[in-house]
N, C-alpha and C positions, 0 to 999 in steps of 0.2 A: 302803705309802704310804696315808695316810688319804684317803678319798673326799671330794670336795667336798659340802657340805651344801646342800640346796635345800629349799624349802617343799614339803610333800607335795601331791599332786594334789587331795586332799580338804580343802584348807585352808579353803574357804568352807563355813561351817556352814549347811546348808539351813534349819534351824529358825529361826536368828537372822535370816537373810535374809527368810524368810517373815514373821516378826514385824515386821521393818522395813518391808516392803512394805505390811502391814496398817496400820501407823502412818501411813505416807505417805497412803494412801487415806483413812483416817479424818480426818487433818488437813485434806485438801483439802475434804472434805464439811463439816467443822466451819467452816472459813473461809468457804466459800460460804454456808452456812446463816446464820451470824452476820451476814454482810454483807447478805444478803437481809432478815433480820429487822430490822436497824437501818434499812434503807432503807424498809421498809413502815411501821415505827413513825413515822419522820420524815415520810413522806408524809401520814400520817393526823393527826399531832399537831404537827409542827414549826411550821408557819405559825401555827397557833392559839396555841401557847405563846408565840411571839415577839410576836404581836399583843397578847396579854394583858399581856405585860411592857412594852409601849409601845415596842418597838424600831422604829427608822426603817427604811424600805424592807424590809419583811419578806421579800419574795421573794429578794432578794440575800443578806440575812442567813441565810435558810433554806438556800440553796445552799452558802454558805460554812461554815455550821455543820455541815451534813451532811458536807461534805468533811473537816472537821476531826475530827468524831466517828468517821467511818468509817476515817480514817487511823490514829487512835489504836487502834481495835479491831483493825485488820489488823496493826499493829505488835505489839500484845500477843500476839495469836494466833500470829504468825510467830515471835516470840521463844520462846514455849513450844514451838512446833513444832520449831525448830532445836535447842533443848535436848534434846528427845526423840531427835532424829536423832543428835546427838553421843553421847548415852548408849548408843544401840543400836550405833553403830559401835565404841564402846569395848568393849562386851560382845563384839561379834563378833571384834574384834582379840584379845581375851583368849582366846576359844574357839579361834581359829586357832593361837595360840601353844601352848596346852595340847595340841591335837591333834598339832601338829608335833613337840612334845617327846616325846609318847607314841610316835608312829610311829618316830622316830629312835632312841629308847631301847629299843625291843623287842629282846630278846636273840635271838628267833627270826627267821629270814628272813621278810620280809614285802614284798609288792609289790601294786600296784594295776594292773588292766588294764581297758580299755574292753570292755564286754560285747558291743558290736556288731562291732567290728573285731578284737578280741583283742589290740590293741596295748598294750604295757606302758607305763603312764603314769608310774609312780614306783616306787622300790624303796629300802628302808632299807639302811644300811651292812652289816647282817648278811646280807641277801640278796645284795648285790654280792660279799661275801666268799665266801658259800656257793656261788654259781653260777660265780664266777670271772670276772665281766665287769667292764669299766670302766663307769662310770656312763653316759657319753655313748653308748657303744655299746649298752648294755643297753636304754636308753630308745628306741632306734630299732628294737627287735625286737618280735615278737609272741610269743604263747605257744608257737608252733611251735619257737622257738629253744630251749626247755627241755623239749620233748616228744619222746619217741622217734620217729624218722622212720618206723619201720615200723608205727606204731600211730596213724595220723592219723584213722582212722575212729572210734577210741575217744575221741579228743579231741572230735570233732564230736558224738558221742553225749552226752558229759558236758556240753558247753556247752548243748546243747538241753535237757537236764534242768535245768540251773541256770537258764536263762531261764524255764522253766516254773514254777520254784519262787518266783521273785520275791524278796521280802525274807527268805525263810527261810534259815537258816544251813545250809550244806552241808559235809559231812565226807567225805573220800575218802582212800583209800590207793592211791598210784600211784607208778610209777617216773618220775623226772624226770632230765633230762640236766644235768650240770655240766661245767665245763671239765676236771675231773679224772676224769670218768666218771659212769655212772648211779648214782643214789641212790634208795632207797625212802623215801618221805616220807608223813607224814600231813598232809593239806591241809584247812584250815578256811577257808571264805570267807563273807563277808557283803556284802550289797548296799550300794552307795553311790549317792547321787543327785547327780551333778555337773551343772554348767551344760551340758556337752557331751553329757550323756545318762547312762544307767545304766552303772555300773562295779562291779567287785568288789574288795574288800580280801581278799587271800589271805595267810594265815599258815601256814608250813610247819614241821614238826618232823621231823628226820632219824630214821628208824626202821630204817636199814640194818643196824646192829649187832644190833638185836633180831630182825630178819628172818633174819640169818645164824645167830644163835644158835638160833632156832627150826628152821631148816633142818638144822643139825648135830644137834640133838636128835632130829628126825624120822628122820634117817639112822641114828643110833645105835639108836633103838628098832626100826627096820626090820631092822638087822643082828642085833639081839638076838632078834627073832622068828624070823628065818631060822635062827639057831643053835639 
């Protein structure tokens, strides 16, 4: 039965979100600066220009004209500002779609876990099939669910090393538990920066058959040496 598809935990692109935040901040400063600049210019020159033009009641005309000019400036700036925000959101949505498609299409089992709590945040269909879990159940587990019970100290040691490495890629060869029994896998993980905090994207490759072949070859060589 195919597993239900959900958006991966890393669907928010941190680079795009940072760029959008920078645009928002720049836009606010631009709007404030332009409004202040127009106000200063009008205070210095507005009444004089209207008086030279022969306008009646220059003080009231000055106030009304400043209101009109400032409203036009604010409208133009906000229109450009909104256009930039819409463009940034469109790019972010496209990035999310690409990341989600790549994550789901990975032929190797892949999962994401929270680096602080070790809770499994997401898993692709290949991981659910490999480990033998239903999606809802798997996302309620921590890494202890796929780690040999007798080797908890090893897991703590590995996690401490990973936390110390930060953004560096980590490669390990470990035994993991599946519903059909233990499997020897090659593990590659990379850091993710989520809104909830640091996480790791883990991609695994089953090396059980290679390990078994190596073990049989070593035994054959040992028997040959004994003979």
